[in-house]
C-alpha positions in Angstrom: 127.6 263.0 286.0 126.0 262.2 282.7 122.2 261.7 282.4 120.2 260.3 279.5 116.5 260.7 279.1 114.4 259.1 276.4 110.6 259.3 275.9 108.1 258.0 273.4 105.3 260.3 272.5 101.9 258.6 271.8 100.7 256.1 269.2 101.7 257.9 266.0 100.5 255.3 263.6 96.8 255.8 264.7 97.2 259.5 263.8 97.7 258.5 260.1 94.6 256.3 260.0 92.5 259.0 261.8 93.7 261.7 259.3 92.9 259.4 256.4 89.4 258.8 257.7 88.9 262.5 258.3 90.0 263.7 254.8 87.8 261.0 253.2 84.7 261.6 255.4 84.9 265.4 255.6 86.8 266.5 252.5 85.8 263.8 250.0 89.2 262.4 249.2 89.0 259.0 247.5 91.0 256.1 248.9 92.6 255.4 245.5 94.1 258.9 245.7 95.7 258.4 249.0 99.2 257.1 249.6 100.2 256.1 253.2 103.6 255.2 254.4 103.4 253.7 257.8 105.8 251.5 259.8 103.1 249.2 261.0 103.3 246.2 258.8 100.1 247.1 257.0 101.4 249.8 254.6 104.5 250.5 252.7 107.4 251.5 254.9 108.3 255.2 255.2 111.8 254.8 253.7 113.5 257.6 251.9 112.9 255.9 248.6 109.2 255.3 249.3 108.8 258.9 250.4 110.5 260.2 247.3 108.3 257.9 245.1 105.2 259.1 246.9 106.0 262.8 246.3 106.9 262.0 242.6 103.5 260.3 242.2 101.8 263.3 243.9 103.4 265.8 241.6 102.9 263.7 238.4 99.2 262.9 239.1 98.1 266.3 240.3 96.3 268.7 238.0 95.5 272.4 238.3 92.7 272.9 240.8 93.4 269.7 242.7 93.5 269.8 246.5 96.7 268.3 247.9 97.2 267.2 251.5 100.4 265.9 253.2 100.7 264.8 256.8 103.5 263.6 259.0 103.2 261.8 262.3 106.2 260.5 264.1 107.6 259.6 267.5 109.8 261.9 269.4 112.9 261.1 271.3 114.7 263.5 273.6 118.3 262.9 274.8 119.7 265.1 277.6 123.3 265.1 278.8 124.5 266.9 281.9 
């Protein structure tokens, strides 16, 4: 017989906001220097085009000596077949 299993791992969108708060509070990153792509209706969507544009912005706006931080959070899905 065939079996399928799917699971959702946690609330990934809150991870992004928690990391943003952490890098601002602890490491001094300024909000205007942070780009967030989140599928939550509040931020730009994390489409391929938006991700490529965000990395282009990061490369073009960074200077020697800058600290750069990238983070990915996402849901996980497992599919098993017997």
